[in-house]
N, C-alpha and C positions, 0 to 999 in steps of 0.2 A: 747610175742606179745599180746596186747589186742585183744579181739574178735571184729569183724567188727560191731556187734550190739552194743557193749558197746561204741565203738568209736563214733557211730552215736547218741546214745540216752543220754549218760551222759552229753554232753554239752547242750542238750535240757532241761534236768532236772535241770541243774545248772542255765540256763537262767530263767526257770520258778521259781525256788526258789529265785533267785535274785529279780525278779519282785514281788513276793509275800512278801518278806521281805520289800522291798521299799514301796509297797502300804500299808502294815500293819503299818509301822511306820508313814506314812502320815495319815492314818485313825485314829490312836491313837492321833496324833498331831493336829487334827482339821478337817480332811477331805482330800480326794484325790485332789491333785492340778491339775490345767489345765494351760497350757502355750500358750500365743498368738504367732502366727507366727511372726517372726522378732521383737518380744517384743513390738508389736503395738496393742493397744486395739481395733482398727477398723478392725483388721484381725481376722479370726477364732481362737478359742482356741482349743487345743488338750489335752485331758485328759491323765494323766499319767497311767490311767487304761489300755490304749492300749498296755502298756509294757507287759501285760500278753500274748499278741500275738507276738509282735515284738522281745522281748528278747529270747523266745524259738525258734522262726524262725531263728534268728541269730545264736543261738546255733546249730540248725540243719545244717545250711550252714557250720559252723565251723566243725561239725562232719563229714559232707560229705568230706570236704577237708582233714581232718585227716585220714579218711578211704582211700582216694585215695593215700595219702602219706605213708600209712602203719603204721600210728601212728603219734603222735605229735612229730615233729622233733624239733631240736634245733632252727632252723630259725623260725618255727611257734611260739614257746614259746617266742622268742625274739620279734617278731612282736606283739604278744599279749600283753606282758608286757610293751613294749615301747609305744604302742598305748594307753594302759590303763593309763599310767603315763601322757601322753600328754593330753588325755581327762580329767583326774582328774585335771591337772594344769589349763586347760581352764575353767572348772567348778568352781574351787576354786577362780580363778580370778574374775569370775562373782559374786560369793557369797560375796566376800569381796570388790566388787566395784573397783577392780584394772583395770581400763579401758585400761591403757597403756599396761599392761601385756596381757590382752585379745586381744587387737588389734595386738600386736606383734605375739602372738601364732596363732591367726586366719589367718593372712596373711602369717605367716611362714609356715602354713599348706599347702599353695599353693606351696611353694618351696619344701616342703617335698613330696607332691604328685607328683611333676615332677621328683624328684630324687629317690624316694623309691617306691616300689610296694605296696602302701597303698590300692590297689583294692582287695587285698587278704582278705579272710574271717576272718583270725585272726586279721588283722589290724582293720577292721570294727568292729569286736566283742569287741576288747579291747577299742577302742575309745568310742563306745556306752556305754560299761560297766563303763568306767571312768566318763562319763557325766550323767549317768542315775539317780543317786541319786539327782542331781540338776534339770535336765530337763526332766526326764522320759525316756521312751524307744523309742519315736517316733522322736522328734526334733533332737536328736543327730544322729539318723539313717539317717534322711534327709540330714543333713550336711555331714555325712560320705559318703553317696552315691554320693553327688556332687563331693567331692574330690576323691573318688574312680573312678568315671567316668573320671575325668581329668587324673588321674594316668594311667588308662587302655588305654585311648586314646593316651596319649603320648607314653607309652611303646609299644603298638601295632602298632602305626603309625611309630615309629622309626624302629621297626622290619620289617615292610612292606617295608619301604624305603631301609633298609639295604639289603633285599632280592632282590630288584630291581637293586640296585647298585652293589652288590657283584658279581653276575654272569657276568655283563658287564666288571668289572675289571679283573675277571679271564679269560674271553675270550680275552680281550685285551692283556694280558700277554702271552697267548698261541699263538696268531696270530702274 
């Protein structure tokens, strides 16, 4: 079993290395990019340089979850990889101008957020990592947090309703 310290800090270092590689490639290719919110020039631009903060922070959250779980479980790896692939597909659609693919994936993410626990750290980390080379480390995080909030709200609301309904059903059967 990996040490708790290693579980916590290895994802942070991987996030930092990922950001450094991305920013180095951008710097060599003509400068660090900035992206406007909602891809509109009249809205503020966010530099990809902020990935130096967000990607290690996401790694830290992932490390905390792994430490609580006693290591990286199969379901964590599955969530990380599938989210990475989803984010990569969305970013690739943007890069190649495949608007129909992007719209399908983006609105499909709403369905996925309702059906799957995308609020977990591994899902957020994978999604952001998949999109970071195209959009940096901030904009994908903002998108991921919106869908994570939807996922958490749906899951915890259903759980709360179930807890309210379930005792009533149990009491009705007993009486």
